C-alpha positions in Angstrom: 19.4 19.8 0.5 16.8 17.7 2.3 14.8 15.1 0.5 11.6 16.8 1.3 12.9 20.0 -0.4 13.7 18.0 -3.5 10.1 16.6 -3.4 8.7 20.1 -3.1 10.9 21.2 -6.0 9.4 18.4 -8.1 5.9 19.6 -7.1 6.7 23.1 -8.2 8.0 21.7 -11.6 4.8 19.8 -12.1 2.8 23.0 -11.4 4.8 24.8 -14.0 4.1 22.0 -16.5 0.4 22.3 -15.6 0.4 26.0 -16.4 1.8 25.2 -19.8 -0.4 22.2 -20.5 -2.2 22.1 -23.8 -5.4 20.5 -22.6 -7.5 19.8 -19.5 -6.4 16.2 -19.2 -2.7 17.1 -19.1 -3.4 20.0 -16.7 -5.2 17.7 -14.3 -2.5 15.1 -14.6 0.3 17.5 -13.7 -1.8 18.9 -10.8 -2.3 15.4 -9.4 1.5 14.7 -9.8 2.2 17.9 -7.9 -0.2 16.9 -5.1 1.6 13.5 -4.9 5.0 15.2 -4.6 3.7 17.5 -1.9 2.4 14.5 0.1 5.7 12.8 -0.2 7.5 15.9 1.1 5.2 16.0 4.1 5.7 12.4 4.8 9.5 12.8 4.6 9.3 15.7 7.0 7.3 13.5 9.4 9.9 10.7 9.0 12.6 13.2 9.7 10.8 14.3 12.9 10.2 17.8 11.6 6.3 17.8 11.9 3.8 16.2 14.1 2.1 13.0 12.8 -1.5 14.0 12.2 -2.5 17.6 12.9 0.1 19.5 10.9 0.0 16.8 8.1 -3.7 17.3 7.5 -3.5 21.1 7.7 -0.6 21.1 5.2 -2.5 18.9 2.7 -5.3 21.4 2.6 -2.9 24.2 1.5 
């Protein structure tokens, strides 16, 4: 399994925690953590030469 896949799995776990969060602060915290893991996954893909440096990275962050 690639490192970027592990990072995406962590992002998915954070989103699951966000869905089960008891309050708004915890929900937002888990969502921010998920965004961070997604950004790390994209950066790892770039480091591995799987995506182009800017165009695809910016597009993927919007998703």
